[in-house]
C-alpha positions as CSV (number, residue, x, y, z in Angstrom):
1,M,0.0,0.0,0.0
2,S,1.3,3.5,-0.9
3,L,1.7,6.5,1.4
4,P,-1.4,8.3,-0.2
5,E,-3.5,5.2,0.5
6,Y,-2.3,4.9,4.1
7,W,-2.9,8.6,4.6
8,K,-6.4,8.3,3.4
9,E,-7.4,5.2,5.2
10,Y,-5.4,5.1,8.5
11,I,-3.5,8.2,9.4
12,K,-5.0,11.0,11.4
13,I,-3.4,14.1,12.9
14,P,-4.6,15.1,16.4
15,P,-5.8,18.8,16.2
16,E,-3.5,19.8,19.0
17,Q,-0.5,18.6,17.2
18,R,-1.0,20.2,13.8
19,E,2.2,22.1,13.5
20,G,1.2,24.4,10.7
21,Q,3.1,25.1,7.5
22,I,6.6,25.7,8.9
23,W,8.8,24.2,6.2
24,S,10.2,26.4,3.4
25,L,10.3,25.3,-0.3
26,E,14.0,24.6,0.1
27,Q,13.4,22.3,3.0
28,K,10.8,20.4,1.1
29,Q,13.0,20.0,-1.9
30,T,15.9,18.8,0.2
31,L,13.7,16.1,1.7
32,I,12.7,14.8,-1.8
33,D,16.4,15.0,-2.8
34,S,17.3,12.8,0.2
35,I,14.5,10.3,-0.6
36,Y,15.6,10.0,-4.3
37,N,19.2,9.4,-3.1
38,S,18.1,6.8,-0.5
39,F,19.6,8.9,2.3
40,D,18.4,8.1,5.8
41,I,15.7,10.4,7.1
42,P,14.2,10.5,10.6
43,K,11.5,8.1,11.6
44,V,7.8,9.1,12.0
45,Y,5.9,8.3,15.2
46,F,2.3,7.1,15.5
47,R,0.0,6.5,18.4
48,Q,-2.3,3.6,17.9
49,D,-5.9,4.1,18.9
50,S,-6.7,1.4,21.5
51,K,-10.4,1.3,20.5
52,K,-9.7,1.5,16.7
53,P,-6.4,-0.2,16.0
54,N,-6.6,0.6,12.3
55,I,-6.4,4.4,13.1
56,W,-2.9,5.8,13.5
57,Y,-2.5,9.2,15.1
58,L,0.6,11.0,13.8
59,I,2.6,12.2,16.8
60,D,5.7,13.4,14.9
61,G,6.6,13.6,11.2
62,Q,3.7,15.7,9.9
63,Q,6.0,18.0,7.8
64,R,7.8,15.0,6.2
65,L,4.6,13.2,5.3
66,T,2.8,16.2,4.0
67,T,5.9,17.2,2.0
68,I,6.0,13.8,0.3
69,L,2.3,13.8,-0.4
70,D,2.5,17.4,-1.8
71,F,5.3,16.4,-4.1
72,L,3.5,13.3,-5.3
73,H,0.6,15.6,-6.2
74,S,2.9,17.9,-8.0
75,K,2.4,20.9,-5.7
76,F,6.0,21.9,-5.9
77,P,9.0,21.1,-8.2
78,L,12.4,19.6,-7.5
79,S,15.2,22.0,-6.9
80,S,17.1,23.3,-9.9
81,E,20.2,24.5,-7.9
82,D,22.7,22.8,-5.6
83,S,20.9,19.4,-6.0
84,T,22.4,15.9,-6.0
85,I,19.6,14.6,-8.2
86,P,20.2,14.0,-12.0
87,K,20.1,17.2,-14.1
88,H,17.2,15.8,-16.2
89,M,15.0,15.8,-13.1
90,Q,16.0,19.2,-11.7
91,G,13.2,21.9,-11.6
92,K,10.6,19.3,-12.6
93,Y,7.3,18.4,-10.9
94,F,6.5,14.8,-10.1
95,R,4.0,14.5,-13.0
96,S,6.8,15.4,-15.5
97,L,9.3,12.8,-14.3
98,K,10.2,9.6,-16.2
99,V,8.5,6.5,-15.0
100,E,11.6,5.0,-13.5
101,D,12.3,8.1,-11.5
102,K,8.8,8.2,-10.2
103,E,9.1,4.6,-9.2
104,K,12.4,5.2,-7.4
105,I,10.7,7.9,-5.2
106,R,7.6,5.8,-4.7
107,S,9.5,2.8,-3.6
108,F,11.4,4.5,-0.8
109,N,10.8,2.8,2.6
110,L,10.0,5.2,5.4
111,D,10.6,3.9,8.9
112,A,7.8,4.3,11.4
113,I,7.3,3.6,15.1
114,W,4.0,2.9,16.8
115,F,3.5,3.3,20.5
116,T,0.7,3.3,23.1
117,P,1.0,6.0,25.8
118,S,-0.1,5.2,29.3
119,D,-1.7,8.6,29.6
120,E,-2.0,11.9,27.7
121,T,1.0,13.5,29.4
122,E,3.3,10.7,28.1
123,E,2.1,11.5,24.6
124,E,2.6,15.2,25.1
125,D,6.1,14.6,26.5
126,M,6.9,12.4,23.5
127,F,5.8,15.2,21.1
128,L,7.8,17.9,22.8
129,R,10.9,15.8,23.1
130,L,10.8,14.8,19.5
131,N,10.4,18.5,18.4
132,N,13.0,19.9,20.8
133,G,15.4,20.4,18.0
134,T,13.0,21.6,15.3
135,P,11.8,25.1,14.5
136,L,8.5,24.8,16.4
137,N,7.8,28.1,18.1
138,A,6.6,28.5,21.7
139,A,2.9,28.8,20.7
140,E,3.1,25.5,18.8
141,K,4.7,23.7,21.7
142,R,2.1,25.1,24.1
143,N,-0.6,23.9,21.8
144,A,0.6,20.3,22.4
145,I,0.1,20.7,26.2
146,Q,-3.2,19.0,26.8
147,G,-5.6,20.4,29.4
148,E,-8.6,22.6,29.9
149,F,-6.6,25.9,29.6
150,R,-5.5,24.9,26.1
151,D,-9.1,23.9,25.2
152,S,-10.3,27.3,26.5
153,I,-7.8,29.1,24.4
154,K,-8.9,27.2,21.3
155,T,-12.5,28.2,22.0
156,L,-11.6,31.9,22.4
157,V,-9.7,31.9,19.1
158,G,-13.0,31.1,17.4
159,H,-14.4,34.5,18.5
160,I,-15.3,36.7,15.6
161,F,-13.0,39.5,16.8
162,F,-9.9,37.5,15.7
163,K,-11.4,37.0,12.2
164,K,-12.9,40.4,11.6
165,K,-10.7,42.9,13.6
166,V,-7.2,41.5,14.2
167,N,-5.0,42.9,11.4
168,F,-2.3,40.2,11.1
169,P,-2.5,36.6,9.9
170,D,-2.9,33.6,12.2
171,K,0.5,32.1,11.4
172,R,1.8,29.5,13.7
173,Y,-0.9,29.9,16.3
174,A,-0.4,33.7,16.6
175,Y,-4.0,34.1,17.7
176,Q,-3.7,31.4,20.4
177,A,-0.8,33.4,21.9
178,I,-2.9,36.5,22.0
179,A,-5.9,34.6,23.4
180,A,-3.7,33.1,26.1
181,Q,-2.4,36.5,27.1
182,L,-5.9,38.0,27.3
183,S,-7.0,35.0,29.4
184,L,-4.1,35.6,31.9
185,L,-5.1,39.3,32.1
186,A,-8.7,38.3,33.0
187,L,-7.6,35.5,35.3
188,R,-5.3,37.8,37.3
189,E,-7.6,40.8,37.0
190,G,-5.1,43.2,35.5
191,P,-1.6,43.7,34.3
192,T,0.7,40.7,34.7
193,N,3.6,38.9,33.1
194,L,2.6,37.7,29.7
195,K,5.9,36.2,28.5
196,G,6.2,32.8,26.9
197,A,7.3,31.2,30.2
198,D,4.3,32.6,32.0
199,L,1.9,31.4,29.3
200,K,3.5,27.9,29.4
201,R,3.0,27.8,33.2
202,A,-0.7,28.7,32.7
203,Y,-1.1,25.8,30.3
204,T,0.6,23.3,32.6
205,S,-0.9,24.6,35.9
206,H,-4.4,24.8,34.6
207,R,-4.9,21.4,33.0
208,T,-7.9,21.4,35.3
209,Y,-9.3,24.9,35.0
210,P,-12.2,25.7,37.4
211,E,-12.1,29.4,36.5
212,R,-12.7,28.6,32.8
213,V,-16.4,29.6,32.6
214,V,-15.9,32.9,34.4
215,V,-12.7,33.9,32.5
216,E,-14.0,32.9,29.1
217,A,-17.2,34.9,29.7
218,K,-15.1,38.0,30.7
219,V,-12.8,37.7,27.7
220,K,-15.7,37.2,25.3
221,R,-17.5,40.2,26.8
222,I,-14.6,42.5,26.4
223,L,-13.9,41.2,22.9
224,N,-17.5,41.9,22.0
225,F,-17.1,45.4,23.2
226,M,-13.8,45.9,21.4
227,G,-15.6,44.7,18.2
228,K,-17.9,47.7,18.6
229,V,-15.1,50.1,19.3
230,F,-12.9,49.1,16.4
231,P,-15.0,49.2,13.2
232,D,-12.6,47.3,11.0
233,K,-9.1,45.9,10.8
234,E,-7.6,49.1,12.1
235,P,-3.9,49.9,11.9
236,F,-3.6,49.5,15.7
237,M,-4.8,46.0,15.4
238,K,-1.6,45.2,13.5
239,K,0.3,45.7,16.8
240,K,-0.1,42.9,19.3
241,F,0.7,45.2,22.2
242,Y,-2.2,47.4,21.3
243,I,-4.6,44.5,21.5
244,I,-3.2,43.6,24.9
245,S,-3.3,47.2,26.2
246,A,-6.8,48.0,24.7
247,F,-8.2,44.8,26.3
248,C,-6.6,45.5,29.7
249,L,-7.9,49.1,29.7
250,L,-11.4,48.2,28.6
251,M,-11.6,45.3,31.0
252,Q,-10.7,47.4,34.1
253,L,-13.1,50.2,33.0
254,D,-15.8,47.7,32.4
255,D,-15.2,46.2,35.9
256,N,-15.2,49.5,37.8
257,Y,-16.9,52.2,35.7
258,A,-20.1,52.9,33.8
259,L,-18.3,52.3,30.5
260,S,-21.5,51.7,28.6
261,T,-22.4,55.4,29.0
262,I,-19.7,56.3,26.5
263,A,-20.4,55.7,22.8
264,P,-18.0,53.2,21.2
265,T,-17.2,55.8,18.5
266,K,-15.9,58.2,21.1
267,I,-13.7,55.5,22.6
268,Y,-12.4,54.7,19.1
269,K,-11.6,58.4,18.7
270,F,-9.7,58.3,22.0
271,F,-7.5,55.5,20.8
272,E,-7.0,57.2,17.4
273,D,-6.0,60.5,19.0
274,F,-3.7,58.7,21.5
275,E,-1.9,56.8,18.8
276,N,-1.5,60.0,16.7
277,K,0.0,61.8,19.6
278,R,2.2,58.8,20.4
279,Y,3.5,58.6,16.9
280,E,4.1,62.4,16.6
281,N,6.1,62.2,19.9
282,T,8.4,59.5,18.4
283,Q,9.5,62.1,15.8
284,K,10.8,64.5,18.5
285,T,13.7,64.4,20.9
286,D,13.7,65.2,24.6
287,E,15.1,68.6,23.7
288,D,12.2,69.5,21.4
289,S,9.3,71.7,22.5
290,G,6.2,69.6,23.3
291,F,8.1,66.4,23.8
292,N,6.1,64.1,26.1
293,P,8.2,61.8,28.3
294,E,5.2,59.7,29.2
295,L,4.4,58.9,25.6
296,A,8.1,58.1,25.1
297,S,7.9,55.7,28.0
298,F,4.7,54.1,26.5
299,Y,6.6,53.6,23.2
300,D,9.7,52.2,25.1
301,K,7.4,49.7,26.8
302,T,6.2,48.4,23.4
303,V,9.7,47.6,22.1
304,N,11.7,46.6,25.2
305,S,10.3,43.5,26.8
306,P,6.6,44.4,25.9
307,D,5.1,41.4,27.6
308,S,6.8,41.9,31.0
309,E,4.6,42.9,33.9
310,D,6.3,46.2,34.1
311,S,5.7,47.0,30.5
312,V,2.1,45.9,30.5
313,K,1.5,47.9,33.7
314,T,3.2,51.0,32.5
315,R,1.3,51.1,29.3
316,H,-2.0,50.5,31.2
317,Q,-1.4,53.2,33.7
318,I,-0.7,55.8,31.0
319,L,-3.7,54.7,28.9
320,I,-6.2,54.7,31.8
321,K,-5.0,58.1,33.1
322,Y,-5.4,59.7,29.6
323,F,-8.8,58.0,29.2
324,L,-10.2,59.3,32.5
325,A,-8.7,62.8,31.8
326,T,-10.6,62.7,28.4
327,F,-13.9,61.4,29.9
328,E,-13.9,63.4,33.1
329,N,-17.5,62.7,33.9
330,L,-17.3,58.9,33.8
331,E,-18.8,57.5,36.9
332,M,-17.7,54.5,38.9
333,K,-20.2,51.7,39.3
334,D,-20.0,51.9,43.1
335,D,-21.0,55.3,44.5
336,Q,-17.9,55.6,46.7
337,R,-16.5,58.7,48.4
338,L,-12.8,58.1,47.8
339,F,-11.2,58.7,44.4
340,S,-9.7,55.6,42.8
341,E,-6.0,55.5,42.2
342,E,-6.4,55.9,38.4
343,Q,-8.8,58.9,39.0
344,K,-6.1,60.5,41.2
345,L,-3.6,60.0,38.4
346,A,-5.9,61.7,35.9
347,I,-6.7,64.6,38.3
348,Y,-3.0,65.1,39.0
349,Y,-2.3,65.0,35.2
350,I,-5.0,67.6,34.4
351,A,-3.7,69.8,37.2
352,K,-0.1,69.4,35.9
353,G,0.9,68.7,39.5
354,I,0.0,72.2,40.7
355,C,-2.2,72.8,43.8
356,A,-5.6,74.3,42.9
357,G,-5.5,76.4,46.1
358,V,-8.4,77.4,48.3
359,R,-10.1,80.7,49.0
360,R,-8.8,83.0,51.7
361,F,-5.6,81.0,52.2
362,S,-2.1,81.6,50.9
363,C,-0.8,78.4,49.3
364,P,2.9,77.8,50.0
365,H,3.3,76.2,46.6
366,T,1.5,78.7,44.4
367,G,2.1,78.0,40.7
368,K,4.7,75.3,41.5
369,R,4.5,71.7,40.6
370,I,4.7,69.3,43.6
371,A,4.9,65.5,43.8
372,I,1.7,63.6,43.9
373,E,2.6,62.2,47.3
374,A,2.8,65.8,48.7
375,G,-0.9,66.4,48.0
376,E,-4.4,65.3,48.6
377,F,-7.4,64.7,46.3
378,D,-10.5,66.6,47.1
379,H,-14.1,66.9,45.9
380,I,-14.8,70.4,44.4
381,K,-18.5,69.9,45.4
382,E,-18.5,68.0,48.6
383,F,-19.5,64.4,48.4
384,T,-21.9,64.9,51.4
385,R,-23.6,67.6,49.4
386,G,-24.2,65.5,46.4
387,G,-20.9,65.9,44.7
388,K,-19.9,63.0,42.5
389,T,-16.7,61.0,42.7
390,I,-15.6,61.8,39.1
391,V,-12.5,63.3,37.7
392,S,-14.3,66.6,36.7
393,N,-15.3,67.1,40.4
394,G,-11.9,66.4,41.7
395,Q,-9.0,68.8,42.4
396,F,-5.4,68.4,43.6
397,L,-4.5,70.3,46.7
398,C,-1.3,70.5,48.6
399,K,-1.6,69.1,52.2
400,K,-1.7,72.5,53.8
401,C,-4.4,73.8,51.5
402,H,-6.4,70.6,52.1
403,S,-6.0,70.8,55.9
404,H,-7.2,74.5,55.8
405,K,-10.2,73.6,53.7
406,T,-11.1,70.6,55.9
407,A,-10.8,72.7,59.1
408,N,-13.0,75.5,57.7
409,R,-15.6,73.3,55.9
410,P,-19.1,74.5,56.6
411,R,-21.0,72.0,58.9
412,S,-24.2,70.7,57.6
């Protein structure tokens, strides 16, 4: 029986171990060259189905087998340069070869090994060990780690946001890498390490994933909202860090603020304006007028270790501060008296670090910028008199001004 017949009747590839198209044309041609010259090539490995012994699950060797099949179906030609095959064959497709040359390739014996794993982790370990020296990327290796976290990621990748809004191709499980990062943000409720090692730990430590339903629901809810904010495959959606940062921002706002009161078109305009300002800032030096060191820091955290917790957190703090400074009347879901930390940052940013001062009191820092730690955040209209805890009703006061206002506050 020939390989195409075996492929059709017996061989199956487990979905989690579909490596994707990672071989170049040159690699494929080199394999066929080796087969024609009867060189030794690595074995292929199968797992036999205990319930259906005639079904062979391919554990390792997918690229070799698919390359052979593709060549037999004339999907690519033999090499025409630096080849050890006869000149009359070089550059030709299988269909154009002489009968004897076709037969020589067809008659090549490919060594194979069948094994029956004791459990799924033994099969996973076999796959990773066999591929340790091949060009599988981190996402492809994570995809071989069986468990509920991996299954959840595969479910999330099916969300329409990835198909309709993400502006780069899903090569080599790129979307799974993003979905895993979004899941970690939701699982840890905010900025966290999103590096490859952290993602791998999430896969291995959440083989059983009791938080799955809650986390999946949150990720899908925010992706649904992002789908409304970003009308198409926007330029920012080409940048993975923007997907991460936009998701983190909207997730926290959705958790704590009445985000639904802002039209998605206005939120889109915020992202558009921010990106324009960020880009314009990259064209300036720190000696130029209007240079913004915060926007420079944001950019730095997109190119230097962008998936570290520090980078994710820095970008998030800058974005949420600018967002709340833009939408000053955005209310929190809980009617609380104290300003949130992100509201304080926005108020301080709007004030440019300068105390607002109080009537009939001489501020010791008039017109001077002071550190955020040297001040207090105060309601312009008192909370007890119906003043809302929103950025537009907040002011930054130095501690002496705040103490004077508090001591002379009218009693109700």
